[in-house]
BALOBA-1460 file (C-alpha; in Angstrom, 3 decimals):
// residues 387
<rec num="1" residu="m" x="113.045" y="4.257" z="142.513"/>
<rec num="2" residu="f" x="110.844" y="5.406" z="139.938"/>
<rec num="3" residu="a" x="107.593" y="7.109" z="140.840"/>
<rec num="4" residu="d" x="104.095" y="4.748" z="139.832"/>
<rec num="5" residu="k" x="104.252" y="5.546" z="135.945"/>
<rec num="6" residu="q" x="100.843" y="3.329" z="135.893"/>
<rec num="7" residu="l" x="99.271" y="6.246" z="138.532"/>
<rec num="8" residu="f" x="101.059" y="9.149" z="136.799"/>
<rec num="9" residu="y" x="99.672" y="8.161" z="133.368"/>
<rec num="10" residu="l" x="96.116" y="7.736" z="134.606"/>
<rec num="11" residu="s" x="96.160" y="11.081" z="136.118"/>
<rec num="12" residu="c" x="97.697" y="12.333" z="132.935"/>
<rec num="13" residu="v" x="95.191" y="10.819" z="130.346"/>
<rec num="14" residu="l" x="91.896" y="12.598" z="133.469"/>
<rec num="15" residu="i" x="93.982" y="16.230" z="132.925"/>
<rec num="16" residu="t" x="93.626" y="15.286" z="129.279"/>
<rec num="17" residu="i" x="89.817" y="14.799" z="128.870"/>
<rec num="18" residu="g" x="89.086" y="17.976" z="131.478"/>
<rec num="19" residu="i" x="91.147" y="19.960" z="128.876"/>
<rec num="20" residu="i" x="88.981" y="18.825" z="126.037"/>
<rec num="21" residu="f" x="86.148" y="19.849" z="127.468"/>
<rec num="22" residu="s" x="87.169" y="22.908" z="128.812"/>
<rec num="23" residu="y" x="87.123" y="23.871" z="125.313"/>
<rec num="24" residu="s" x="83.564" y="21.806" z="124.174"/>
<rec num="25" residu="l" x="81.543" y="22.561" z="127.151"/>
<rec num="26" residu="t" x="82.313" y="26.437" z="127.091"/>
<rec num="27" residu="t" x="80.701" y="27.205" z="123.791"/>
<rec num="28" residu="f" x="77.794" y="29.762" z="125.313"/>
<rec num="29" residu="t" x="79.980" y="30.673" z="128.547"/>
<rec num="30" residu="i" x="82.576" y="32.449" z="125.717"/>
<rec num="31" residu="l" x="79.593" y="34.478" z="123.737"/>
<rec num="32" residu="f" x="77.933" y="35.708" z="126.771"/>
<rec num="33" residu="y" x="81.063" y="37.035" z="127.854"/>
<rec num="34" residu="n" x="82.699" y="38.067" z="125.313"/>
<rec num="35" residu="y" x="85.848" y="36.410" z="125.978"/>
<rec num="36" residu="s" x="88.147" y="34.899" z="122.760"/>
<rec num="37" residu="e" x="87.304" y="30.740" z="121.414"/>
<rec num="38" residu="f" x="90.037" y="29.516" z="123.401"/>
<rec num="39" residu="h" x="90.061" y="31.326" z="126.423"/>
<rec num="40" residu="f" x="88.630" y="28.704" z="129.046"/>
<rec num="41" residu="f" x="90.999" y="25.987" z="126.412"/>
<rec num="42" residu="v" x="94.212" y="28.227" z="127.009"/>
<rec num="43" residu="r" x="93.706" y="28.724" z="130.617"/>
<rec num="44" residu="q" x="92.932" y="25.219" z="131.358"/>
<rec num="45" residu="l" x="95.872" y="23.879" z="129.257"/>
<rec num="46" residu="f" x="97.759" y="25.701" z="131.064"/>
<rec num="47" residu="f" x="96.915" y="24.519" z="134.490"/>
<rec num="48" residu="g" x="96.961" y="21.050" z="133.180"/>
<rec num="49" residu="a" x="100.329" y="21.109" z="131.810"/>
<rec num="50" residu="s" x="101.680" y="22.992" z="134.914"/>
<rec num="51" residu="g" x="99.530" y="20.563" z="137.273"/>
<rec num="52" residu="i" x="101.809" y="17.652" z="135.387"/>
<rec num="53" residu="l" x="104.765" y="19.674" z="135.774"/>
<rec num="54" residu="i" x="104.260" y="20.008" z="139.242"/>
<rec num="55" residu="m" x="103.196" y="16.033" z="139.830"/>
<rec num="56" residu="f" x="106.485" y="15.405" z="137.982"/>
<rec num="57" residu="f" x="108.778" y="17.162" z="139.758"/>
<rec num="58" residu="i" x="107.557" y="16.759" z="143.269"/>
<rec num="59" residu="s" x="107.367" y="12.959" z="142.724"/>
<rec num="60" residu="r" x="111.336" y="13.269" z="142.003"/>
<rec num="61" residu="l" x="112.100" y="14.221" z="145.544"/>
<rec num="62" residu="n" x="112.508" y="11.882" z="148.185"/>
<rec num="63" residu="p" x="109.759" y="11.806" z="150.538"/>
<rec num="64" residu="h" x="111.161" y="11.586" z="154.166"/>
<rec num="65" residu="s" x="113.687" y="14.508" z="153.388"/>
<rec num="66" residu="k" x="113.426" y="18.216" z="155.212"/>
<rec num="67" residu="r" x="112.960" y="19.599" z="152.072"/>
<rec num="68" residu="s" x="109.677" y="17.278" z="150.927"/>
<rec num="69" residu="q" x="107.934" y="17.960" z="154.555"/>
<rec num="70" residu="k" x="108.844" y="21.988" z="154.322"/>
<rec num="71" residu="i" x="106.914" y="22.126" z="150.766"/>
<rec num="72" residu="i" x="103.675" y="20.741" z="152.033"/>
<rec num="73" residu="l" x="104.036" y="22.211" z="155.260"/>
<rec num="74" residu="a" x="104.612" y="25.692" z="153.727"/>
<rec num="75" residu="i" x="101.487" y="24.764" z="151.429"/>
<rec num="76" residu="l" x="99.588" y="24.135" z="154.865"/>
<rec num="77" residu="i" x="100.672" y="27.466" z="156.876"/>
<rec num="78" residu="a" x="100.268" y="30.114" z="153.719"/>
<rec num="79" residu="s" x="96.829" y="28.104" z="152.322"/>
<rec num="80" residu="f" x="95.215" y="29.073" z="156.184"/>
<rec num="81" residu="l" x="96.799" y="32.129" z="156.303"/>
<rec num="82" residu="c" x="95.231" y="33.599" z="153.083"/>
<rec num="83" residu="i" x="91.705" y="31.737" z="154.444"/>
<rec num="84" residu="l" x="91.942" y="34.057" z="157.374"/>
<rec num="85" residu="a" x="92.871" y="36.962" z="155.456"/>
<rec num="86" residu="l" x="90.349" y="36.425" z="151.942"/>
<rec num="87" residu="p" x="88.056" y="38.664" z="154.272"/>
<rec num="88" residu="f" x="89.416" y="40.940" z="155.247"/>
<rec num="89" residu="l" x="90.845" y="42.012" z="151.344"/>
<rec num="90" residu="p" x="89.728" y="44.501" z="148.836"/>
<rec num="91" residu="t" x="87.703" y="43.504" z="145.944"/>
<rec num="92" residu="h" x="90.917" y="43.969" z="143.469"/>
<rec num="93" residu="l" x="92.669" y="41.411" z="145.704"/>
<rec num="94" residu="a" x="90.250" y="38.537" z="145.966"/>
<rec num="95" residu="t" x="86.764" y="37.503" z="143.626"/>
<rec num="96" residu="q" x="83.704" y="37.416" z="145.699"/>
<rec num="97" residu="s" x="81.403" y="35.109" z="144.748"/>
<rec num="98" residu="g" x="78.358" y="33.942" z="146.338"/>
<rec num="99" residu="g" x="78.022" y="36.479" z="148.865"/>
<rec num="100" residu="a" x="82.114" y="35.469" z="150.024"/>
<rec num="101" residu="k" x="85.012" y="36.190" z="148.779"/>
<rec num="102" residu="r" x="86.639" y="32.968" z="148.166"/>
<rec num="103" residu="w" x="89.664" y="33.337" z="145.221"/>
<rec num="104" residu="l" x="92.779" y="35.485" z="145.714"/>
<rec num="105" residu="r" x="94.181" y="37.035" z="142.388"/>
<rec num="106" residu="l" x="97.806" y="36.794" z="141.446"/>
<rec num="107" residu="g" x="97.953" y="38.613" z="138.437"/>
<rec num="108" residu="l" x="95.951" y="35.977" z="135.516"/>
<rec num="109" residu="v" x="94.532" y="34.040" z="138.153"/>
<rec num="110" residu="s" x="92.607" y="33.525" z="140.915"/>
<rec num="111" residu="i" x="93.275" y="30.915" z="143.994"/>
<rec num="112" residu="s" x="91.524" y="29.278" z="145.879"/>
<rec num="113" residu="p" x="93.505" y="28.424" z="149.453"/>
<rec num="114" residu="v" x="90.882" y="25.949" z="150.780"/>
<rec num="115" residu="e" x="91.744" y="23.656" z="147.358"/>
<rec num="116" residu="f" x="95.381" y="23.717" z="149.351"/>
<rec num="117" residu="f" x="93.996" y="23.535" z="152.692"/>
<rec num="118" residu="k" x="92.841" y="20.591" z="152.209"/>
<rec num="119" residu="i" x="96.166" y="18.590" z="151.350"/>
<rec num="120" residu="g" x="97.934" y="20.244" z="153.922"/>
<rec num="121" residu="l" x="95.393" y="18.913" z="156.584"/>
<rec num="122" residu="i" x="95.503" y="15.460" z="155.222"/>
<rec num="123" residu="y" x="99.681" y="15.155" z="155.655"/>
<rec num="124" residu="f" x="99.049" y="17.218" z="159.189"/>
<rec num="125" residu="l" x="96.937" y="14.374" z="160.022"/>
<rec num="126" residu="a" x="99.091" y="11.629" z="158.649"/>
<rec num="127" residu="w" x="101.451" y="13.477" z="160.364"/>
<rec num="128" residu="s" x="99.458" y="14.113" z="163.995"/>
<rec num="129" residu="y" x="97.297" y="10.772" z="163.955"/>
<rec num="130" residu="t" x="100.937" y="8.665" z="163.656"/>
<rec num="131" residu="r" x="102.029" y="9.720" z="166.588"/>
<rec num="132" residu="r" x="98.754" y="10.473" z="168.978"/>
<rec num="133" residu="i" x="97.315" y="7.033" z="167.744"/>
<rec num="134" residu="d" x="97.897" y="3.428" z="167.592"/>
<rec num="135" residu="e" x="95.766" y="0.432" z="167.085"/>
<rec num="136" residu="d" x="95.967" y="-1.071" z="170.555"/>
<rec num="137" residu="k" x="92.124" y="-1.981" z="172.216"/>
<rec num="138" residu="k" x="90.888" y="1.131" z="174.495"/>
<rec num="139" residu="a" x="87.471" y="2.429" z="175.900"/>
<rec num="140" residu="i" x="85.614" y="4.676" z="174.076"/>
<rec num="141" residu="k" x="86.267" y="7.310" z="176.510"/>
<rec num="142" residu="h" x="89.944" y="7.620" z="175.941"/>
<rec num="143" residu="e" x="89.573" y="7.757" z="172.586"/>
<rec num="144" residu="i" x="87.475" y="10.415" z="172.439"/>
<rec num="145" residu="l" x="89.773" y="12.562" z="174.707"/>
<rec num="146" residu="i" x="92.793" y="11.379" z="171.804"/>
<rec num="147" residu="l" x="90.670" y="12.619" z="169.088"/>
<rec num="148" residu="l" x="88.557" y="15.793" z="170.761"/>
<rec num="149" residu="p" x="91.503" y="18.288" z="170.476"/>
<rec num="150" residu="y" x="91.509" y="17.629" z="166.956"/>
<rec num="151" residu="c" x="87.858" y="17.857" z="166.798"/>
<rec num="152" residu="i" x="87.877" y="20.959" z="168.845"/>
<rec num="153" residu="v" x="90.400" y="23.016" z="166.377"/>
<rec num="154" residu="a" x="88.866" y="21.254" z="163.452"/>
<rec num="155" residu="s" x="85.482" y="23.171" z="164.534"/>
<rec num="156" residu="v" x="87.037" y="26.556" z="165.016"/>
<rec num="157" residu="v" x="88.923" y="26.406" z="161.328"/>
<rec num="158" residu="i" x="86.244" y="24.842" z="159.182"/>
<rec num="159" residu="g" x="83.556" y="27.002" z="161.258"/>
<rec num="160" residu="y" x="85.328" y="29.903" z="159.797"/>
<rec num="161" residu="i" x="85.794" y="28.644" z="156.381"/>
<rec num="162" residu="y" x="81.850" y="28.024" z="156.540"/>
<rec num="163" residu="i" x="81.057" y="31.425" z="158.583"/>
<rec num="164" residu="t" x="83.266" y="33.856" z="156.157"/>
<rec num="165" residu="q" x="83.613" y="31.403" z="152.402"/>
<rec num="166" residu="n" x="79.476" y="30.452" z="152.801"/>
<rec num="167" residu="d" x="80.762" y="26.735" z="151.735"/>
<rec num="168" residu="l" x="79.122" y="23.516" z="153.470"/>
<rec num="169" residu="g" x="80.396" y="21.726" z="150.521"/>
<rec num="170" residu="q" x="84.157" y="21.666" z="151.512"/>
<rec num="171" residu="s" x="83.374" y="21.943" z="155.165"/>
<rec num="172" residu="v" x="81.867" y="18.307" z="154.896"/>
<rec num="173" residu="i" x="84.620" y="17.353" z="153.239"/>
<rec num="174" residu="s" x="87.443" y="18.609" z="156.049"/>
<rec num="175" residu="f" x="85.508" y="16.964" z="158.757"/>
<rec num="176" residu="f" x="84.759" y="13.458" z="156.595"/>
<rec num="177" residu="l" x="88.461" y="13.263" z="156.385"/>
<rec num="178" residu="i" x="89.225" y="14.002" z="159.659"/>
<rec num="179" residu="l" x="86.991" y="10.921" z="160.808"/>
<rec num="180" residu="a" x="88.100" y="8.608" z="158.312"/>
<rec num="181" residu="l" x="91.760" y="8.974" z="158.684"/>
<rec num="182" residu="a" x="91.540" y="8.997" z="162.536"/>
<rec num="183" residu="f" x="89.692" y="5.351" z="161.574"/>
<rec num="184" residu="f" x="92.375" y="4.632" z="158.846"/>
<rec num="185" residu="a" x="95.014" y="5.350" z="161.828"/>
<rec num="186" residu="g" x="93.572" y="2.700" z="164.170"/>
<rec num="187" residu="a" x="90.556" y="4.114" z="165.478"/>
<rec num="188" residu="s" x="88.076" y="1.952" z="166.671"/>
<rec num="189" residu="k" x="84.788" y="1.905" z="164.417"/>
<rec num="190" residu="r" x="82.619" y="2.836" z="167.464"/>
<rec num="191" residu="l" x="84.593" y="5.777" z="167.743"/>
<rec num="192" residu="f" x="83.777" y="6.491" z="163.481"/>
<rec num="193" residu="a" x="80.263" y="5.913" z="164.075"/>
<rec num="194" residu="f" x="80.081" y="8.254" z="166.860"/>
<rec num="195" residu="g" x="81.551" y="10.810" z="165.316"/>
<rec num="196" residu="m" x="79.473" y="10.193" z="162.390"/>
<rec num="197" residu="l" x="76.330" y="10.974" z="164.407"/>
<rec num="198" residu="i" x="78.282" y="14.045" z="166.095"/>
<rec num="199" residu="v" x="78.571" y="15.918" z="162.394"/>
<rec num="200" residu="m" x="75.530" y="14.613" z="161.519"/>
<rec num="201" residu="m" x="74.063" y="16.242" z="164.262"/>
<rec num="202" residu="v" x="76.081" y="19.150" z="163.515"/>
<rec num="203" residu="g" x="75.007" y="19.481" z="159.955"/>
<rec num="204" residu="i" x="71.219" y="19.775" z="160.761"/>
<rec num="205" residu="m" x="71.707" y="22.054" z="163.165"/>
<rec num="206" residu="v" x="73.934" y="24.406" z="160.624"/>
<rec num="207" residu="i" x="71.156" y="23.735" z="158.104"/>
<rec num="208" residu="l" x="67.860" y="24.702" z="160.414"/>
<rec num="209" residu="s" x="69.917" y="27.917" z="161.368"/>
<rec num="210" residu="n" x="69.991" y="29.358" z="157.461"/>
<rec num="211" residu="q" x="66.215" y="29.424" z="156.123"/>
<rec num="212" residu="r" x="67.542" y="29.436" z="152.968"/>
<rec num="213" residu="r" x="69.286" y="26.151" z="153.291"/>
<rec num="214" residu="i" x="65.680" y="24.590" z="154.442"/>
<rec num="215" residu="e" x="64.256" y="25.353" z="151.847"/>
<rec num="216" residu="r" x="67.019" y="23.660" z="149.677"/>
<rec num="217" residu="i" x="66.630" y="20.825" z="151.823"/>
<rec num="218" residu="r" x="62.825" y="20.409" z="151.517"/>
<rec num="219" residu="l" x="63.045" y="21.115" z="147.696"/>
<rec num="220" residu="w" x="65.127" y="18.578" z="147.500"/>
<rec num="221" residu="w" x="63.359" y="15.826" z="149.361"/>
<rec num="222" residu="g" x="59.935" y="17.509" z="147.863"/>
<rec num="223" residu="n" x="61.257" y="15.462" z="144.444"/>
<rec num="224" residu="i" x="62.859" y="12.202" z="145.514"/>
<rec num="225" residu="q" x="61.046" y="11.251" z="148.614"/>
<rec num="226" residu="e" x="58.294" y="9.051" z="146.373"/>
<rec num="227" residu="a" x="61.339" y="6.738" z="145.718"/>
<rec num="228" residu="f" x="61.475" y="6.609" z="149.846"/>
<rec num="229" residu="l" x="58.506" y="7.047" z="151.384"/>
<rec num="230" residu="p" x="56.673" y="3.833" z="150.175"/>
<rec num="231" residu="m" x="59.086" y="1.575" z="151.701"/>
<rec num="232" residu="l" x="58.420" y="3.056" z="155.594"/>
<rec num="233" residu="p" x="55.550" y="3.085" z="157.786"/>
<rec num="234" residu="e" x="52.419" y="4.814" z="156.679"/>
<rec num="235" residu="w" x="52.938" y="7.124" z="159.709"/>
<rec num="236" residu="m" x="56.707" y="7.579" z="159.216"/>
<rec num="237" residu="a" x="55.692" y="8.338" z="155.766"/>
<rec num="238" residu="s" x="52.990" y="10.735" z="155.852"/>
<rec num="239" residu="t" x="54.856" y="12.622" z="159.159"/>
<rec num="240" residu="l" x="57.983" y="12.770" z="156.069"/>
<rec num="241" residu="r" x="55.755" y="13.701" z="153.391"/>
<rec num="242" residu="v" x="56.334" y="17.220" z="151.882"/>
<rec num="243" residu="s" x="54.124" y="18.958" z="149.148"/>
<rec num="244" residu="a" x="56.160" y="17.969" z="145.818"/>
<rec num="245" residu="s" x="57.545" y="21.459" z="144.359"/>
<rec num="246" residu="a" x="59.118" y="21.875" z="140.638"/>
<rec num="247" residu="e" x="62.531" y="20.472" z="140.709"/>
<rec num="248" residu="p" x="65.395" y="22.952" z="140.960"/>
<rec num="249" residu="y" x="66.047" y="24.149" z="137.300"/>
<rec num="250" residu="q" x="69.492" y="23.503" z="137.343"/>
<rec num="251" residu="i" x="68.732" y="19.369" z="138.152"/>
<rec num="252" residu="s" x="66.039" y="19.368" z="135.854"/>
<rec num="253" residu="h" x="68.381" y="20.879" z="132.935"/>
<rec num="254" residu="s" x="71.289" y="18.590" z="134.241"/>
<rec num="255" residu="l" x="69.038" y="14.898" z="133.847"/>
<rec num="256" residu="n" x="67.225" y="16.062" z="130.802"/>
<rec num="257" residu="a" x="71.503" y="16.930" z="129.211"/>
<rec num="258" residu="i" x="72.272" y="13.077" z="130.624"/>
<rec num="259" residu="a" x="68.995" y="11.665" z="129.025"/>
<rec num="260" residu="h" x="69.917" y="13.645" z="126.128"/>
<rec num="261" residu="g" x="73.056" y="12.113" z="125.478"/>
<rec num="262" residu="g" x="71.545" y="8.296" z="126.167"/>
<rec num="263" residu="f" x="74.680" y="5.368" z="125.410"/>
<rec num="264" residu="f" x="76.704" y="7.133" z="122.811"/>
<rec num="265" residu="g" x="76.058" y="10.742" z="122.908"/>
<rec num="266" residu="e" x="75.414" y="13.727" z="120.814"/>
<rec num="267" residu="g" x="79.225" y="13.626" z="119.885"/>
<rec num="268" residu="l" x="82.146" y="15.949" z="121.085"/>
<rec num="269" residu="g" x="80.748" y="19.521" z="120.814"/>
<rec num="270" residu="l" x="77.163" y="18.705" z="120.112"/>
<rec num="271" residu="g" x="75.495" y="19.065" z="123.235"/>
<rec num="272" residu="i" x="73.149" y="21.006" z="123.194"/>
<rec num="273" residu="f" x="72.174" y="22.158" z="127.266"/>
<rec num="274" residu="k" x="75.471" y="23.916" z="127.514"/>
<rec num="275" residu="l" x="73.827" y="26.429" z="125.461"/>
<rec num="276" residu="g" x="72.867" y="28.827" z="128.659"/>
<rec num="277" residu="f" x="70.313" y="25.945" z="129.938"/>
<rec num="278" residu="l" x="73.129" y="24.676" z="132.626"/>
<rec num="279" residu="s" x="75.259" y="27.832" z="133.268"/>
<rec num="280" residu="e" x="78.013" y="25.865" z="135.625"/>
<rec num="281" residu="v" x="78.836" y="23.107" z="132.950"/>
<rec num="282" residu="h" x="82.451" y="23.402" z="132.557"/>
<rec num="283" residu="t" x="82.589" y="23.061" z="136.611"/>
<rec num="284" residu="d" x="80.177" y="21.727" z="138.915"/>
<rec num="285" residu="f" x="77.786" y="20.165" z="135.741"/>
<rec num="286" residu="v" x="80.418" y="19.110" z="133.639"/>
<rec num="287" residu="l" x="79.978" y="15.354" z="134.346"/>
<rec num="288" residu="s" x="76.141" y="15.786" z="132.746"/>
<rec num="289" residu="g" x="77.755" y="18.200" z="130.252"/>
<rec num="290" residu="i" x="80.299" y="15.220" z="129.417"/>
<rec num="291" residu="t" x="77.307" y="12.621" z="129.368"/>
<rec num="292" residu="e" x="75.135" y="14.768" z="126.990"/>
<rec num="293" residu="e" x="78.258" y="15.136" z="124.451"/>
<rec num="294" residu="i" x="79.851" y="10.964" z="124.737"/>
<rec num="295" residu="g" x="76.978" y="9.355" z="126.255"/>
<rec num="296" residu="l" x="76.337" y="7.119" z="128.977"/>
<rec num="297" residu="v" x="79.210" y="4.748" z="127.682"/>
<rec num="298" residu="g" x="81.777" y="7.399" z="127.326"/>
<rec num="299" residu="l" x="81.145" y="8.369" z="130.885"/>
<rec num="300" residu="s" x="81.869" y="4.934" z="132.117"/>
<rec num="301" residu="v" x="85.116" y="5.014" z="130.000"/>
<rec num="302" residu="i" x="86.090" y="8.437" z="132.146"/>
<rec num="303" residu="c" x="84.469" y="7.094" z="135.423"/>
<rec num="304" residu="l" x="86.590" y="3.930" z="135.212"/>
<rec num="305" residu="l" x="89.812" y="5.597" z="134.805"/>
<rec num="306" residu="y" x="89.060" y="7.685" z="137.330"/>
<rec num="307" residu="f" x="88.107" y="4.727" z="139.925"/>
<rec num="308" residu="l" x="91.503" y="2.979" z="138.405"/>
<rec num="309" residu="m" x="93.307" y="5.893" z="139.860"/>
<rec num="310" residu="i" x="91.937" y="5.521" z="143.219"/>
<rec num="311" residu="l" x="92.675" y="2.123" z="143.385"/>
<rec num="312" residu="r" x="95.994" y="2.633" z="141.968"/>
<rec num="313" residu="i" x="96.721" y="5.195" z="145.188"/>
<rec num="314" residu="f" x="94.911" y="2.480" z="147.634"/>
<rec num="315" residu="k" x="96.833" y="-0.182" z="146.557"/>
<rec num="316" residu="i" x="100.198" y="2.218" z="147.032"/>
<rec num="317" residu="a" x="98.886" y="2.811" z="150.558"/>
<rec num="318" residu="g" x="98.428" y="-0.712" z="151.055"/>
<rec num="319" residu="r" x="102.211" y="-1.707" z="150.341"/>
<rec num="320" residu="c" x="103.785" y="0.952" z="152.405"/>
<rec num="321" residu="e" x="105.857" y="0.687" z="155.567"/>
<rec num="322" residu="q" x="105.569" y="3.769" z="157.156"/>
<rec num="323" residu="k" x="101.601" y="4.509" z="158.847"/>
<rec num="324" residu="q" x="102.287" y="7.882" z="158.219"/>
<rec num="325" residu="d" x="102.530" y="7.718" z="154.202"/>
<rec num="326" residu="f" x="99.585" y="5.141" z="154.347"/>
<rec num="327" residu="i" x="97.387" y="7.794" z="156.059"/>
<rec num="328" residu="f" x="98.177" y="10.498" z="153.802"/>
<rec num="329" residu="c" x="97.804" y="8.054" z="150.543"/>
<rec num="330" residu="s" x="94.468" y="7.233" z="151.910"/>
<rec num="331" residu="g" x="93.483" y="10.854" z="152.583"/>
<rec num="332" residu="i" x="94.195" y="11.640" z="148.682"/>
<rec num="333" residu="a" x="92.172" y="8.483" z="147.815"/>
<rec num="334" residu="l" x="89.378" y="9.143" z="150.170"/>
<rec num="335" residu="l" x="89.391" y="13.043" z="148.767"/>
<rec num="336" residu="l" x="89.222" y="12.140" z="145.353"/>
<rec num="337" residu="l" x="86.714" y="9.712" z="146.151"/>
<rec num="338" residu="f" x="84.276" y="11.847" z="147.954"/>
<rec num="339" residu="s" x="84.577" y="14.968" z="146.137"/>
<rec num="340" residu="f" x="83.485" y="12.812" z="142.991"/>
<rec num="341" residu="f" x="80.958" y="11.054" z="144.639"/>
<rec num="342" residu="m" x="79.653" y="14.719" z="145.794"/>
<rec num="343" residu="n" x="79.181" y="16.152" z="142.762"/>
<rec num="344" residu="a" x="77.807" y="12.892" z="140.934"/>
<rec num="345" residu="f" x="75.114" y="12.664" z="143.600"/>
<rec num="346" residu="g" x="74.457" y="15.957" z="143.356"/>
<rec num="347" residu="i" x="73.983" y="16.026" z="139.564"/>
<rec num="348" residu="i" x="71.116" y="13.645" z="139.447"/>
<rec num="349" residu="s" x="69.874" y="14.784" z="143.030"/>
<rec num="350" residu="l" x="70.681" y="11.624" z="144.814"/>
<rec num="351" residu="t" x="71.914" y="14.102" z="147.188"/>
<rec num="352" residu="p" x="71.436" y="17.968" z="147.778"/>
<rec num="353" residu="l" x="74.047" y="19.855" z="145.374"/>
<rec num="354" residu="k" x="77.210" y="21.561" z="147.428"/>
<rec num="355" residu="g" x="79.057" y="22.812" z="144.264"/>
<rec num="356" residu="v" x="82.047" y="20.659" z="144.544"/>
<rec num="357" residu="a" x="84.197" y="20.070" z="141.848"/>
<rec num="358" residu="v" x="85.587" y="17.098" z="140.118"/>
<rec num="359" residu="p" x="89.099" y="16.964" z="140.539"/>
<rec num="360" residu="l" x="90.899" y="16.785" z="137.150"/>
<rec num="361" residu="l" x="88.110" y="17.134" z="135.514"/>
<rec num="362" residu="s" x="86.142" y="20.168" z="136.128"/>
<rec num="363" residu="y" x="87.913" y="24.024" z="134.903"/>
<rec num="364" residu="g" x="89.981" y="25.612" z="137.361"/>
<rec num="365" residu="g" x="93.889" y="26.091" z="138.302"/>
<rec num="366" residu="s" x="93.323" y="25.727" z="142.326"/>
<rec num="367" residu="s" x="91.536" y="22.551" z="142.549"/>
<rec num="368" residu="m" x="93.957" y="20.804" z="139.727"/>
<rec num="369" residu="w" x="97.293" y="22.254" z="141.179"/>
<rec num="370" residu="a" x="96.201" y="21.171" z="144.400"/>
<rec num="371" residu="i" x="95.407" y="17.436" z="143.709"/>
<rec num="372" residu="c" x="98.434" y="17.630" z="141.501"/>
<rec num="373" residu="v" x="100.174" y="18.589" z="144.355"/>
<rec num="374" residu="g" x="98.431" y="15.571" z="146.676"/>
<rec num="375" residu="l" x="99.299" y="13.299" z="143.855"/>
<rec num="376" residu="g" x="102.765" y="14.372" z="143.700"/>
<rec num="377" residu="y" x="103.392" y="13.451" z="147.084"/>
<rec num="378" residu="v" x="101.540" y="10.254" z="146.462"/>
<rec num="379" residu="l" x="104.360" y="9.154" z="143.460"/>
<rec num="380" residu="m" x="106.969" y="9.883" z="145.934"/>
<rec num="381" residu="i" x="106.032" y="7.484" z="147.839"/>
<rec num="382" residu="s" x="105.625" y="5.443" z="145.777"/>
<rec num="383" residu="k" x="109.369" y="5.191" z="144.967"/>
<rec num="384" residu="k" x="109.644" y="3.902" z="148.549"/>
<rec num="385" residu="v" x="106.992" y="1.223" z="147.637"/>
<rec num="386" residu="k" x="107.225" y="-2.425" z="146.346"/>
<rec num="387" residu="l" x="103.964" y="-3.133" z="143.267"/>
């Protein structure tokens, strides 16, 4: 049996697009840091080509062999141990950003263990939920007792990631996966809604515990409130209204870059806002940079390719005979979908920006390799599926 060619080709096309824009969007960054002209292009070409090879070789494995299970369990354990060790490593072994050590230095590359941890987490949840959750109707109390151990362990592990790496975005994604995959495993809608309510309450507490986050939320709400307040009763609108502030410069430049691109863009390599206005244009703001250069039409084509890939994964999931395979494939699709929307909504100020990369498109090796591992396992599972 052969792995699904359509999913493989869609992934390769998106990786290639990411490689092209790693060259096109990094003009200013290369000059600012005095790098060689092809610095980011060569690195992303290496990450992309090796990612494709990772997908290909994993897809050749037997999805139910001990060897394939050991590979992903090793990834989960190794990434978790690295996350535990990162805060205590010296600076020549751990790269610091935003006041936290997030990357492990391995020679010429830096690895973010949390990216691989998410893939391992999906596999663990698929394996565990298959054994703990069934589709028989149960009382909400019984369902909570089943899910409670996961929530306790997740709170400790993800809380540690949040505290040591100051990364709320990855924590939100991890909690979302725990709840969403429980629902896919057979938990009721009531449990999912209850879990989301608890997560929202915890999220609000986390935000209120940090003055910097409160200010960021206030700035974000101050700039979008007029789109929502007129729909609310006057007493509620007056309570929620805050004094408008200057829009954060990165969001302002992001919106201007999108508007400047128009329908057909300025042309590949001809964007202006990448020239020092958007400092993370090849990572967090890659969609803004892409839109300026190839326009809304070009972005629509990329989005179509992206969603065709996700729909293909869901189709593979829907045809799986084994529940564990179904949950794993669904988890990879949800990870891609949620990461894309977190980034897309953030760069247009619909939600606060959380620095979540766009899988396969944003520059970076860790996200590329981790996603390729996940896609490789989906391709491996697709060999046992009738499409």
